[in-house]
C-alpha positions in Angstrom: 248.4 27.6 104.0 246.8 30.4 102.0 248.9 33.0 100.2 247.5 35.7 102.5 248.7 33.9 105.6 252.2 33.5 104.2 252.4 37.2 103.5 251.2 38.1 107.0 253.6 35.8 108.6 256.6 37.1 106.7 255.7 40.7 107.3 255.2 39.9 111.0 258.6 38.2 111.3 260.3 41.3 109.7 258.4 43.7 112.0 259.3 41.7 115.1 263.0 41.8 114.3 262.9 45.5 113.5 261.0 46.2 116.7 263.7 44.3 118.7 266.3 46.8 117.4 267.7 44.8 114.5 269.0 46.8 111.6 269.1 45.7 108.0 272.7 45.0 107.1 272.4 43.3 103.7 269.7 42.3 101.2 270.2 39.9 98.4 268.1 37.8 96.1 268.4 34.6 94.2 266.1 32.0 92.8 265.2 30.9 96.4 263.8 34.3 97.4 265.0 37.4 99.1 267.3 37.2 102.0 267.8 39.9 104.6 270.7 39.9 107.0 269.8 41.8 110.2 272.1 42.7 113.0 271.6 43.8 116.5 274.8 44.5 118.4 276.8 41.2 118.1 273.7 39.1 117.1 273.1 38.5 113.4 270.2 36.7 111.8 268.9 36.0 108.3 265.3 36.2 107.2 264.0 34.8 103.9 261.1 36.3 102.1 259.3 34.2 99.5 256.1 36.2 98.7 256.0 39.2 96.4 253.9 41.2 98.8 256.4 40.7 101.6 259.2 41.9 99.3 257.2 45.0 98.4 256.8 45.6 102.2 260.6 45.3 102.5 261.0 47.9 99.9 258.8 50.3 101.9 260.8 49.6 105.1 264.1 50.2 103.2 262.8 53.5 101.9 261.7 54.5 105.5 265.2 53.8 106.8 266.8 55.9 104.0 264.5 58.9 104.7 264.8 58.9 108.5 
């Protein structure tokens, strides 16, 4: 899979969860990538981002949630 495809898939997964009403609860990083814990009511899920561009997109989304 090309790098571009990986970025698009990771961004799409994040956008889908946010569109479904999930809110970012916790973000942490380690050598395996960036992990985002998202929560919607009683349901919690974890999303792993591996690409740098997807992590940059996450930073934009975090900034948007702080401003609004």
